[in-house]
N, C-alpha and C positions, 0 to 999 in steps of 0.2 A: 792788103788791106789788114788782114790778121791772119794767124796761123790756124789753118783748118784742123789742125791736130792738137788737143789740148785735153787736160783733165776737165771735167765736166764743171767743177765747181771753180776752178781756177781761171776759166775763160769767161767767166761773168764779167768781172771789172774790166777785162780787155774789150770785152763786147760793148759793154758801156761806153767806154772811152772811145771807140770807133764810132758810135753812134753820135755823140757829142761833136764828132769831127765831120760828120756827114750832113747834107740836106735832111730836112724832116721827111723823108720817104722810107718805105719799107726797104729793106736789105735781107738776102738770103742767107741763113745759118744751116748748121746742121740740124737733123731731128733728134739728137740725143743731148740737145741743151738742157741742164737741169734748171728748172723754174722754181721760184719761192713760192708761189701758189698759182690757184686755178681759177677759171673762170668759165662762164657759158653764155653764148651768142642768145641775144634777147630778140633781135629783130635784123631785118635786111640792111639797116643803116650801119650795123657793127656795133651796136652798143654791147657792153659785156658787163654781166651781173657777177661781183666777187663778194668777198668778205671786207668790211671796213679795215680790220685790224691789219690785213696783209698789205695794203697800200697809203694807210694813213700817215707814215713815218718816212715814205720814198721821197727823195728830192727828185727823182725822175722816174716815172712809171713806163714799162714797154709791155706791150702785148705781142704773144707768140702764137703762130698758127701755120703748121703746114711748111715748116722751114723758113719762115718769114717773121720778121720783128718789126715793129712800128711803135713809135711812142704813142702814149695814151695819156688822157686827162680825165680826172674825177669831174661827172657831170653831177651828181648827187651822192649824197653819203648818210650814214645814219649809225653814230656809235652805240646808240641803245639797242638797235635791231643787229648791229655787227654786219652791215650791208652797205655796198657801195656800188655804183654803176660807173664805168669808164667808158669814154667815148674814144673810138679808133676808127682807123681808115680801113681796117680789114674788111673785105667783102665775104661773109659766110656762104658756103654752100647751103646750109640749113641753118633756121633758127630754132630756138627752144618752143614748145608747146606747154604752156603751164597747166596743170589739172585745174579744171572749173570748181571741183568739188575737193573738199580737204579730205584725206584719207581718214577714216574711222579711227578714232583713238582706242577702242576697245579691241582691237584686233592686230596680230603681226603680218607684216607684208615682206615677201622676198624683194628686195630693191638692188640697185646698182649705183655705187659712188667710188669715184677713184680720181687720183691726182693727174694733171695732165701729163706730166712727165711718165708716170707708170703707165699711162693709157698708149703711148708712143710704141712702147716694145711689149705691150701684153700679149702673151701666147694665147691663141684660141679665143680672141675677143669676137669673132664672129658669130660663134656658138655660145657664148657665156650668157645666162640669163641674169643671175644675181650674185654678188658678195657680201650682202648684208642682210640684214633682218631687222624691221623695225620693233621698238619695245612699247607695248601700251602704257599709257600713262598720262599724268596731267601735266607735266613739266615741258611741254612743248614736243617737237620732233626729236626722238632719239632712236638709235640703232646700235646693234651690235656689229662693229667693223673693224677692220684691220686697216684702214687707210693709214698713210703714213705723213709725216710733216712734208707740206707742200699741197695737201688735200684741201685747205682752206679754199672755198669759193667754188669746190666741185658740186655740180649737179647731183641731186638725188632722184634716180630716175626709175619709175615702176616698170611693170612688166609690159605695160601698154604702150611705152615709150614717152609717157607724160613727165615733166619735171613736178616733182612733189616738195622739194625743198632744196637748200643750199647748205653744205656743210660747213660748221665753223669751229667746232673745238670737241677736244676730247674730254669726257667726263671721267673725273675719279669718285666715286661714291663713297660718301662718309669721310672724306678727307678734310671737311671743313671743321672749323672751331666748334660747331655744336651738331656736327655729324651731317651737316648738309652737304650737297655735293658741290664740288670745285671743279674747274675746268682748264685746260691748258689750249691756247690757241694753236691752229694745226697750219699755219704758215710756216715756211722751212726756218725762217728766221726765230719766230716765237716758240716754237717746239724743239729747239735745239737740245739734244741730250734725254729728249722724252723716251721713254721705253715703247717698242713697238710689238704688235701681236693684237688680236682680237680684243676690243673693249667697247664700253658704251661710248657713243659718239653723239654729239649735239649739231642738229640742223635748224635752219630756220624754215618754218613751214610755209607753204604756198599762199595761204590768206595774208600772212604779213608780208610777203614779197609783193604781192599785188597790191596791196594797200601802199606800200612805200613806193612802188614804180608808178601808182596813179596821182600820189600827192607831187612825185616829182616830174609828172608830165611824160614818163618814158613809155614809148609804143611797146606793145607785147601782145601776144596771142594766147588765148585760154580756149579750153575745150575739154569735155570728157570722152570724145571719140578717140577710140584708139589709134595710135599714130604707128603701130607697128602690125605687121602680119604675126600669124601663129609661128613662124619660124624665124622670124627677125631677133635679132638680138640687141637687148637694152645696152650691154656694154659696147657695141658698134655704134649705136646712135650717140652714146656718150663721148665716144671717141671723134665723131662727126661735129659735135656741139661744143667740145670742150677749147679751151683757150688757156695758154700758159702765160703767168703773170711774172715779171722780172721787176724786182726793187732796185734802183739805181741810185 
């Protein structure tokens, strides 16, 4: 069908071509495939929440999970919020629980957020509690994080295992014409050439996410009850919930 050994980025066009030649069912691929963006399972039907900018220009969209690839379609999308929901035939082992109550804006919280492709080979994820910290303020949900291109659509997960938001862009403070913050989208294509390292990252908060999903008629679960035990890792939960996105 296609060569099993290839450079991660070079094999994406080959994969897209192979998929167009096959019936619309899932096919197995390696776990080291580099995806363009990320997403999170919302419900048992396989709906995936991701960033609007990561999928809006795609000719064909593919969703990747546990070495399998399926074609996906946009169910609902908002350019204003930079959110989209993809309909897939994937059947999740676990779907997200969204926080019922928004995190308080006046305090910093340790959270976890990472791109799907990074999560697949992240060492020590079974014990990793957090890799980012939220930044108090009135500009929506922001955090200090080292997430790299490909992280657009990644879930922001708190220590209790609840989804608090979805990553959309990296913020460069004071880089606008009047000193306002400008941002760079964190899909792999949009962020080509962007410097890496810890910086301020913007996410869409859970209140806006839930309103978006309600208006679009997308099923989801919300709760303030902890979804993880004291010894369980938010990073491991993120890996279970995460979906890779390929723009064909």
